[in-house]
N, C-alpha and C positions, 0 to 999 in steps of 0.2 A: 565464241571468244569475245571478251569484253574489249570495246574500242576505247583507246586512251584519248583524252582531250589534248589538243595542241598545247604546247608549253605556254604560249601567250595567254590562253584562257585560264590555265591553272594559276599563272601568276596574277591574272586579273582577279580571280576569286580570292586569293590570299590578300591582295591589296584591299578588296572590298571589306573583308572581315576586319582588317587592321583599321580601316577608316571608321567602321561601325564601332569598334572598341574605343577609338579616340573620341568619337561623337558621344558615346555613352557617358564617359567621364565628364566631357565638356557640358553635356546637358544638365548634369547634377550640380555643376559648379558655376552656372551663369548668374545665380543669385550671389550677392556679396556674402562671403562667409569664409570658412576655413575647413581644412581637412584635419580630422582627428582620428587617432587609432584607439582601439579597445582591445584588451587582452582577455580572452576567454579560454580557460583550460590550457593555458600556455601558448595559445595561437593568437596572432594579431589580425584584427579586421579593421578596415578603414571605412569612415563615414564622412559625408560632407555636412557641415554644421552651419545653420543659418539662425541668427537671432531674430525672433519675431517682434512685432510691435508691443506685445504684452510682456516682453522681457524673457519669455521662455525660449528655449532652443529647439529647433526642429532638425533632426538628423536623418539623412538618407543613406542607406547602406550602399557601399560600392563593391565590397568583396573582400575575400581573404588576402592578406599581404603577399604579394609576389613581386619579383623584380620588375616584371612587365607593368603591373599596376602602379608601382612607385614611380616608374619612368613616365607614365602617362599623367600622373598627378603633377610631377615636376614641370611638365611642358604644357599643361592644360591651357594656359593663357595664350599660347602660340597657336592653338588649334583654331582653324577657320571653318566656316560652314561648308561642308563638302557634299551637300545633298545633291546638287546638280551632277557633280562628278560621279557620285555613287549610282545615280540613275543611269548615267551613260554606261557604267560598268555592267549593271544588271541587264540593260538592253543588249549589250554585246554578248553576254553569256547566254541569254535565252534565244537570241536570234537563230532562226532556222531549227529550233528545237534541240539545240546542242545541250543545254542544261534545262531541266524541267522547272517550270514555274507552277506554283499551286493554283487551283481554281481561284478566281477573283474573290469569291466570298471568303474562302479560307485565308487568302492573303490579307484582306481587310481586317479580319478577326485577329490574326496574329499581330498585325501592325498595332491595332488598338491595345491588345494585351501587353505588348512590348512597351508601348508608350506609357501605359499605366504603371509599369514597373514589375510585372509578373516575372520576367526572366532575369531582371536585375536582382531579384530576391532569390535567385538560384532555383527557380522552377525549371523543369526539364521537359522539352518537347519529345514525345515518344510516338511510336506507331508509324504508319506509312508516311505521314508528313515529314517525320524525321528521316526516314529512309530516303526520301527524295533528295535530301541535302548531301548524302554521302557521295553522290556522283562527283560534283565539283571538289568536294573535300579530298577525295581519293584520286582525282584527276582522270576519271573515266566517265563513259556514257552508260547509264543504267538502262536496262530494258524497260519498256513502257508497261508490260503486262502486270508488273507488281507495284505500279505507282498510283493507281486510281484510288481515291478515297474522298469521303465527304465528312469525315470525323476528325476532330482535333483532340488529342489526348495529352494532358499535361500532368506531370508527376512532381512531387516534392517530398523530401524526408520531413517527418513531423519535427524531428529534433532541429533541423535547419530552420523550419518555419517559426519555431519559437526563438531560436538563438539570434536571428538577424535583427530583432527588435525594431521592426519597421512593418508598414502595412500599405498595401495598394488600395486605391478606391474600390468601392463595391463592384465585384465582378459583373453582376447583373446589369448595373448601370453602364459599365464599359461596353458590354455586349449589345445592349439595347440602343446605344448611341450608333452602333453599326447597323443593326437590324432590330427594329422595335418588336419584331415577332418573338424574340428570345424569351423563353420562360424557364423557370427552375424545374428540375426533375429530381424527385426524391425517391428513396427506397420505401417500401411498405414499412410502417411503424416508425419511420424517421422523417416525417413530412417536414419538420422544421430544419432539417439538415440536408439541403440539396447537394448532390454530388456531381450534377451535370446541368447543362443548359441547352435547350433545344429550340431551334428556329425552323418553322415549317411555313413555306410560302409557295405561291403558285409561280412556276417558271414560265418562260416564253412558250414552251411547248404545251402549256395548259396543265401539266402534271405538277403535283406537289413535290417540292424539293426540300429535303431536310438537311440541316447542318447541326451536328451535336458537338458540344465542347464538354469534355468530361475531365474531372480532376481525380487523380490517383495518388495513393501513398503506399509504401511497402507494408506488407503484413508480416509481422514477426511473432514467433511463438505460436500458440494454438490458433486454429481457424477462428476468424471473427467476422461477424456480419455488420456490426455497428459502424457507421461512417467515422472516419478519422478526421479530426479538426485540423485545419491548416491556418493558424492565426495570421500569418503574414499575408496570405491570399484572401483572408476573410471568407473562406468557404469550407464546406466539408469535402471529403474525398472518399473514394472507394478503395479499401485496402486490398492489395493484390500480392499473392505469393510470387517470389522470384524478382520482384521489382527493386529490392535493395541492391542486388548485384548489377542490374541494368543501369541505374542512374547514379551510381557511385563515380566520382571524379568526372563530372560532365565536361563537355567540350563546347567552346563558343563556335557558332556557325551562323551563316547567313541564309535567309529565305529569299528567293528571287521574286520580290514584289516591291514595286515603287523604287525607292532608293536603297533597297535591301532592308531586311528586318533582322536585327540581332537577336538570336535565341541561343539556348543551350540544348545540346543533344547528347545522347549517350556515345561513348567511344564505339566506333564501328565494329570492332572485334567483340565487344560485350554484346552489342546488338545482335550480331550473327549467332553467337552461342545461345543467347536468350531466346531467339526465334526458334532454334532447334528444340528447345525445351517446351515452349508454349505450344508449338505445333502438335505435340503429343498430348496436350491437355484440352485441345479444342473439341467441342461437340460439332461445330460447323466445319464440314470437310472442305468447303471452298476457302474458308479462312485459313485452315491448316495448310492447304496447298500453297496459298499465298505466303504464309510464314516460311515454308520450306524454300520457295523460290527466292525470297529476299535473302535468306541465310546463304543459299547456294551461290547467288550472285556476289555477295560480299566476300564470302570465303574464297571464291575463285580469284578475286583481286588481292585480298589480304595475304593469301598463301604465297603469292608471287612477290608482292611489294612490301609486305610488313609481316613476315613470318614470326618474328619475335612477339608481335602483338597477339597473334593467334595463340602462341604457346603460353604467354603470360596470362592471358584471360582464361585459357583452359585450366591452368594451374590454380588460378584464383577461384574458379568455378567449384572446385572440390575442397575449398577452404573450410575453416571452422564452421560447424553448424550446417553444412550442406552435403552430407554423406551420400545422398541419393541423386543429387543433381547431375553429376557426370554420366551416370547410367542412363538417365532420361535423355540427356543430350546426345548420347551415342545412338540411341534408337532413331532420333531425328537425323543424325548424320548418315545412318544407313539408308535413309529414304531419299537422299539427294543423289545427283549424278555421280556415278562411280569415279569419274575422272577427277572431280573436285574432292570427293571423299578421300581418295587415295593421296592427293596432295596434302590434305590436312593430317592424315594419319602419318605421313612421312615426317611431319613437323612435331606432332605430339607423341608419336610412338603408338604402336598398335594396342588399343584398349582390349581388355579381356574378351569383350563380346565380338571383336573382329579377328581374333587369333584363329 
């Protein structure tokens, strides 16, 4: 049974995310300038605009127009530095292992990437590091068996990477400022388009410790091996099937490091269904078991607390252009604990393979 966090800690986490969102707007607005909207394909997006010494304007992307963003823009001058308060919140959340914190190396890397603007430009943290965040987001304590990782996976739609009309500093420079050992990793035949960055150094135990930061993008249409370019991030990326479903309509969240690191993560129900699918595509059985464990843990909570999310994301899974995805997900669902599977089936109805 999943243990729920005390209400005070759930409230503290929500307050931390709110303070980070305020700080994100304030950080972009500390230079004298103005907020300006742009309309693209009928949707409004906001930027902070600063006039440079050469008379040209520098614009920093803030995000799509929402009531929440408009309210934060209206009150940005009233926002004070809350770093100390945020650090206190993070300490209270991680005290005694209540909420998992990432390994220090991972925390430093995420903080550097966030500061450079990677998540401001709507990149999405995926994989196990994202899974860690769902505990406080859902108000529960997740089991430790599915939490360990030394990889950071970041995904972005190519269409968004083009549309934001902004760019972060070179990723390699950002990472090497944290660990000089970081080096680009390319695919064969595509040496000029690195899709990942790897740092390998000697740990205290004398063993080599590796940390890999990989960039991903959705694969649409026929299978492709060529890296996809992400101009906003200034890097290439590995195209992956099923990723467009996972990172659509990302959620703001906080990583438990320092004063909190503001990132984007997939909706937890999307994450669970996606894990059921990828578990059936893994050649590595250990990773497949980890996928299933993460999906099972999330679905156990979501079926009780947010059944409509489970149902909605299931319905979307079988949407246009995805005729085979639900069947793959059901094979994965059959592989998790029967008690959790049955709760999910009660919500979505018995699929043909379970009748």
